[in-house]
C-alpha positions in Angstrom: 77.1 113.6 118.6 79.3 113.6 115.5 82.0 110.9 115.6 84.5 111.4 112.7 85.6 108.6 110.5 89.4 108.6 110.3 91.7 106.6 108.0 95.3 106.2 109.1 98.1 105.1 106.7 100.8 103.6 108.9 104.3 102.5 107.8 105.2 99.0 108.7 108.5 99.6 110.4 107.7 102.5 112.8 104.2 103.9 113.0 102.4 100.5 112.7 104.8 99.1 115.3 104.1 102.2 117.5 100.4 101.5 117.2 101.0 97.9 118.3 103.0 99.1 121.3 100.2 101.5 122.2 97.8 98.5 122.3 100.2 96.3 124.3 100.8 99.2 126.7 97.1 99.9 127.0 97.5 103.5 125.9 94.2 105.3 125.8 93.2 107.2 122.6 90.0 108.0 120.8 88.7 105.0 118.9 87.8 106.6 115.5 90.9 105.4 113.6 90.8 102.7 111.0 94.3 101.6 110.2 95.6 100.9 106.7 98.9 99.1 106.9 101.5 100.1 104.3 105.2 99.0 104.0 106.3 102.6 103.8 104.6 106.0 104.1 106.2 106.9 100.8 103.8 104.4 99.3 100.8 106.7 100.0 99.8 108.3 96.8 98.3 111.8 96.8 95.1 110.4 95.3 94.5 108.1 98.3 93.3 110.9 100.7 91.0 112.3 97.9 89.5 108.9 97.4 89.0 108.5 101.1 87.2 111.9 101.3 85.0 110.8 98.4 83.6 107.8 100.3 82.9 109.8 103.5 86.1 109.6 105.5 86.3 112.8 107.5 90.1 112.9 108.1 93.2 111.1 106.8 96.4 110.9 108.7 99.7 109.5 107.3 102.3 108.4 109.9 105.9 107.5 108.9 109.3 107.0 110.4 111.2 110.0 111.9 113.7 111.7 109.5 116.8 109.6 109.1 115.1 106.4 110.2 113.3 105.3 107.1 114.0 101.6 106.2 113.8 102.7 102.5 116.1 105.7 103.1 113.9 108.5 101.7 110.4 107.1 101.8 109.3 109.3 104.7 110.7 112.4 103.0 108.8 111.6 99.8 105.6 111.1 101.8 106.0 114.4 103.6 106.5 116.2 100.2 103.5 114.5 98.6 101.2 115.2 101.6 102.2 118.9 101.7 101.3 119.2 98.0 98.0 117.4 98.6 97.2 119.8 101.4 97.8 122.7 99.1 95.5 121.0 96.5 92.8 120.6 99.1 93.0 124.3 100.0 92.9 125.2 96.3 89.7 123.2 95.6 88.0 124.4 98.8 88.4 121.5 101.2 89.9 122.2 104.6 93.6 121.1 104.3 93.6 120.2 108.0 91.6 117.1 107.1 94.9 115.7 106.0 97.9 115.4 108.4 101.4 113.9 108.1 103.4 113.1 111.2 106.2 110.9 112.5 105.9 108.1 115.1 108.6 105.6 115.9 108.2 102.0 116.9 109.1 103.0 120.5 106.5 105.8 120.7 103.3 104.1 121.7 102.4 107.0 124.0 103.0 109.6 121.2 100.9 107.5 118.8 98.0 107.8 121.2 98.5 111.5 121.6 98.7 112.2 117.8 95.6 110.2 117.0 93.5 111.8 119.8 94.7 115.2 118.8 93.8 114.7 115.2 90.4 113.1 116.1 89.5 116.2 118.2 90.4 118.5 115.3 88.1 116.5 113.0 85.3 116.9 115.5 85.8 120.6 115.4 85.9 120.8 111.6 82.8 118.6 111.2 81.6 115.9 108.7 83.1 115.8 105.2 79.7 115.2 103.8 78.7 118.7 104.7 81.2 120.1 102.3 79.4 121.9 99.4 79.8 120.4 96.0 82.1 117.7 97.5 81.9 115.3 94.5 83.0 118.0 92.0 85.8 119.2 94.3 87.1 115.6 94.6 87.0 115.1 90.9 88.9 118.3 90.3 91.4 117.4 93.0 92.0 114.0 91.5 92.7 115.7 88.2 95.3 117.9 89.8 97.2 115.3 91.8 97.1 112.9 88.9 98.8 115.4 86.6 102.1 114.0 85.3 104.0 117.3 85.4 103.0 118.0 89.0 104.0 114.4 90.0 107.4 114.9 88.3 108.0 118.2 90.1 107.2 116.7 93.5 109.5 113.7 92.8 112.3 116.1 91.9 112.0 118.5 94.8 114.9 117.3 96.9 117.1 116.9 93.9 116.3 120.4 92.5 116.9 122.0 95.9 119.9 120.1 97.1 121.7 119.0 93.9 120.4 121.3 91.2 119.5 120.6 87.6 121.8 119.2 84.8 123.5 122.6 84.7 124.1 122.6 88.5 121.5 125.3 89.1 119.7 124.9 92.4 116.3 126.2 93.4 115.7 127.9 96.8 112.9 126.4 98.8 110.7 129.5 98.2 111.4 129.3 94.4 110.4 125.6 94.4 107.2 126.5 96.4 106.4 129.1 93.8 106.9 126.6 91.0 104.7 124.1 92.6 102.0 126.7 93.4 102.0 127.9 89.8 101.6 124.4 88.4 98.8 123.4 90.8 96.8 126.6 90.1 97.4 126.2 86.4 96.1 122.6 86.5 93.2 123.7 88.7 92.1 126.2 86.0 92.2 123.5 83.3 90.1 121.2 85.5 87.5 123.9 86.1 87.3 124.6 82.4 86.9 120.9 81.6 84.2 120.7 84.2 82.2 123.5 82.6 82.3 121.9 79.1 81.9 118.3 80.3 78.4 117.8 78.9 77.9 120.2 76.0 79.9 122.6 73.8 79.9 126.2 74.9 81.3 129.5 73.4 84.4 131.0 75.0 82.6 133.9 76.6 80.1 131.6 78.4 82.9 129.3 79.5 84.7 132.2 81.0 81.5 133.4 82.9 80.9 129.9 84.3 84.6 129.4 85.2 84.8 132.9 86.6 87.9 133.6 84.5 88.9 136.2 81.9 87.8 135.3 78.4 91.3 135.8 77.0 92.8 133.6 79.6 90.2 130.9 78.9 90.9 131.0 75.2 94.6 130.6 75.8 93.9 127.5 78.0 91.5 126.1 75.4 94.0 126.6 72.6 96.6 124.6 74.5 94.2 122.0 75.6 92.9 121.5 72.1 96.5 120.9 70.9 96.9 118.4 73.7 93.7 116.6 72.7 91.9 117.4 76.0 89.2 119.5 74.4 87.7 119.6 70.9 86.6 122.6 68.8 82.9 122.0 68.0 82.3 124.7 65.4 81.2 128.3 65.9 78.1 130.1 67.3 77.6 133.7 66.5 81.2 133.9 65.2 82.5 132.5 68.5 84.3 129.2 68.7 82.6 126.5 70.8 84.6 123.9 72.8 83.7 120.7 74.6 85.8 118.3 76.6 87.1 115.5 74.4 85.6 112.1 74.9 87.9 109.6 76.6 88.9 106.7 74.5 
């Protein structure tokens, strides 16, 4: 019978203390969890879940303080925003976003801690082993490229400010507008990562890149032009009057 491997990132002040209370109180919950102790849930980088999935962890849960109770004021809000973005990235690259969960547990909620962990473990049993995901390694590589993008990280870090305070001109974004902005940038970076994956090993003409990436040739050429100017890809001459590109070697 499949027993999922689960990694749990628990903040020091609330969730970790809640887990300790669950143990002292002998609260029963499924034993699949492996705890990773962090000072604040806001410390959990979006790349951590992807790395965990890459080594065979079936599910990742991040538990922080309840809203308004964070010892670092906004760490739990930051964690929630980052994990929501990461869930969208998982969906975009073809990994079930339910493999990642963010929730709140206080130091006094030992019983709730047990319920949350058992519920998440049962969900992972329903979803199945991460290693059964098709092309998992490539999906993880693309996902890391997306969550590591500087622009996407900047947008996530500015979410609360852009919605509640506005930009330097006092212009605020509605939540749906911010969601559209984030979606656009994630999808945009996803397409760039797909293109880079196609031309990782050898130069290819635009038309063939488009076929392999399942994109429109004109769209691919537009991305390649921008990526060449950014030093991400290199023009490697022409074949049958068509420019050939390859991913630039990392220095």
